[in-house]
C-alpha positions as CSV (number, residue, x, y, z in Angstrom):
1,X,48.5,160.4,205.4
2,X,48.4,160.0,209.2
3,X,45.2,160.9,211.0
4,X,45.5,162.0,214.6
5,X,42.9,160.9,217.0
6,X,41.4,162.2,220.3
7,X,44.1,160.4,222.3
8,X,46.9,162.1,220.5
9,X,45.3,165.6,220.9
10,X,44.5,164.9,224.6
11,X,48.1,163.8,225.3
12,X,49.4,166.9,223.5
13,X,47.2,169.1,225.6
14,X,48.2,167.3,228.8
15,X,51.9,167.4,227.9
16,X,51.8,171.1,227.0
17,X,49.9,172.1,230.2
18,X,51.9,169.9,232.6
19,X,55.2,170.5,230.9
20,X,54.7,174.3,230.6
21,X,53.8,174.6,234.3
22,X,56.8,172.5,235.3
23,X,59.2,174.4,233.0
24,X,58.0,177.7,234.5
25,X,58.5,176.5,238.1
26,X,62.0,175.3,237.1
27,X,62.8,178.7,235.5
28,X,61.8,180.3,238.8
29,X,64.4,178.2,240.6
30,X,67.2,178.4,238.0
31,X,66.9,181.9,236.7
32,X,64.7,183.8,239.1
33,X,62.1,184.3,236.3
34,X,58.4,184.8,237.1
35,X,59.1,186.0,240.6
36,X,61.3,183.1,241.6
37,X,64.3,183.2,243.8
38,X,66.9,182.0,241.3
39,X,69.6,179.5,242.4
40,X,70.7,181.6,245.4
41,X,67.3,182.4,246.8
42,X,65.9,179.0,246.1
43,X,69.0,177.4,247.6
44,X,68.6,179.4,250.8
45,X,65.0,178.3,251.0
46,X,65.9,174.7,250.3
47,X,68.4,174.7,253.1
48,X,65.9,176.3,255.5
49,X,63.4,173.4,254.9
50,X,66.0,170.7,255.2
51,X,67.1,170.0,251.7
52,X,70.9,170.3,252.0
53,X,73.1,171.4,250.5
54,X,70.6,174.1,249.4
55,X,72.3,175.4,246.3
56,X,72.7,171.9,244.8
57,X,69.2,171.0,245.9
58,X,67.9,174.1,244.1
59,X,69.9,173.2,241.0
60,X,68.7,169.6,240.9
61,X,65.0,170.6,241.5
62,X,65.2,173.4,238.9
63,X,66.8,171.1,236.3
64,X,64.3,168.3,236.9
65,X,61.4,170.7,236.6
66,X,62.6,172.9,233.8
67,X,64.3,170.1,231.8
68,X,61.6,167.5,232.5
69,X,58.8,170.0,231.8
70,X,60.3,171.2,228.6
71,X,60.9,167.7,227.4
72,X,57.4,166.6,228.4
73,X,55.9,169.6,226.5
74,X,57.9,168.6,223.4
75,X,57.2,164.9,223.8
76,X,60.9,164.0,223.8
77,X,62.5,161.4,226.0
78,X,59.1,161.1,227.7
79,X,60.0,158.3,230.2
80,X,63.0,160.2,231.5
81,X,61.3,163.6,231.4
82,X,58.2,162.3,233.2
83,X,60.3,160.5,235.8
84,X,62.5,163.6,236.5
85,X,59.4,165.8,237.0
86,X,57.8,163.1,239.1
87,X,60.8,163.0,241.4
88,X,60.9,166.7,241.8
89,X,57.2,166.8,242.6
90,X,57.6,164.0,245.2
91,X,60.2,166.1,247.0
92,X,57.8,169.1,246.9
93,X,54.9,167.0,248.1
94,X,57.0,165.7,251.0
95,X,57.7,169.3,252.1
96,X,54.0,170.2,252.1
97,X,52.8,166.9,253.6
98,X,52.5,168.2,257.2
99,X,50.1,170.8,256.0
100,X,47.5,168.3,254.8
101,X,46.2,167.7,251.3
102,X,44.7,171.0,250.1
103,X,46.9,173.6,248.5
104,X,44.9,176.4,250.0
105,X,46.2,175.2,253.4
106,X,49.7,174.8,252.1
107,X,49.2,171.1,251.4
108,X,50.6,168.7,248.9
109,X,47.6,168.7,246.4
110,X,49.3,170.8,243.7
111,X,52.7,169.0,243.8
112,X,51.0,165.6,243.8
113,X,48.8,166.5,240.9
114,X,51.7,167.6,238.8
115,X,53.8,164.6,239.8
116,X,51.0,162.2,239.0
117,X,50.4,163.8,235.6
118,X,54.1,163.6,234.8
119,X,54.2,159.9,235.9
120,X,51.1,159.2,233.8
121,X,52.7,160.7,230.7
122,X,55.9,158.7,231.3
123,X,53.8,155.5,231.4
124,X,51.3,156.3,228.6
125,X,53.8,157.8,226.2
126,X,53.6,161.1,224.4
127,X,51.2,160.2,221.6
128,X,51.8,160.8,217.9
129,X,52.0,164.6,218.1
130,X,55.4,164.5,219.7
131,X,59.1,164.6,218.9
132,X,59.4,161.0,220.3
133,X,57.1,159.8,217.5
134,X,58.9,161.9,214.9
135,X,62.2,160.4,215.8
136,X,60.9,156.8,215.9
137,X,60.7,156.5,219.7
138,X,64.5,156.1,220.1
139,X,64.2,157.9,223.4
140,X,60.9,156.3,224.3
141,X,61.3,152.6,224.5
142,X,59.1,150.4,226.7
143,X,61.9,149.2,228.9
144,X,62.9,152.9,229.7
145,X,59.7,153.5,231.6
146,X,60.3,151.2,234.6
147,X,64.0,152.0,234.6
148,X,63.5,155.7,234.7
149,X,60.7,155.6,237.3
150,X,62.6,153.0,239.4
151,X,65.8,155.0,239.4
152,X,63.9,158.2,240.2
153,X,62.0,156.5,243.0
154,X,65.2,155.2,244.6
155,X,67.0,158.6,244.4
156,X,63.9,160.5,245.6
157,X,63.5,158.1,248.6
158,X,67.1,158.7,249.6
159,X,66.9,162.5,249.2
160,X,63.5,162.9,250.9
161,X,64.6,160.4,253.7
162,X,67.8,162.4,254.3
163,X,65.7,165.6,254.5
164,X,63.2,164.1,256.9
165,X,66.1,162.9,259.1
166,X,67.6,166.4,259.1
167,X,64.3,168.0,260.0
168,X,63.6,165.4,262.7
169,X,67.1,166.0,264.3
170,X,66.5,169.8,264.3
171,X,63.2,169.4,266.0
172,X,64.6,167.0,268.6
173,X,67.3,169.5,269.3
174,X,64.7,172.2,270.0
175,X,62.6,170.1,272.4
176,X,62.6,171.0,276.0
177,X,63.8,168.5,278.6
178,X,61.1,166.2,279.9
179,X,62.5,166.2,283.4
180,X,64.3,169.0,285.2
181,X,67.5,168.2,287.1
């Protein structure tokens, strides 16, 4: 008989909490649930803040959050799930970065916390109270952690970098001339 320890219970609680919150945020983007904008509304918002094309950005963020969050909660494919959620939260944190750290001021605190929790779960693994453990960790191998996080980091850097360039170009286009002719 297997005895679960504090670590297994702690990881279960962390997975359920983090995964549940991420899944709910993804459902807002994908389906408009819980007061969300759905794909159309979220797509328009994404476009307005520089993530273009907006509809595809909303779909990618929604899938990363809903899919990654659901898989984290279940403890299934934990490296990929954690990496996907981490990437989505890095994109959200980049959006809120100009507002400072604290969420009360519109800062990146909340997105960073969710992203770090997801990354921590990807690295630590899901614990024994998980589907990964039940299935013999076929979707949770040690080599998968750096691969999943590395690929996600590269893709996120490209996406956030492109967004930052778009925003910078728009701002520069709105600047007044330094010298009048």
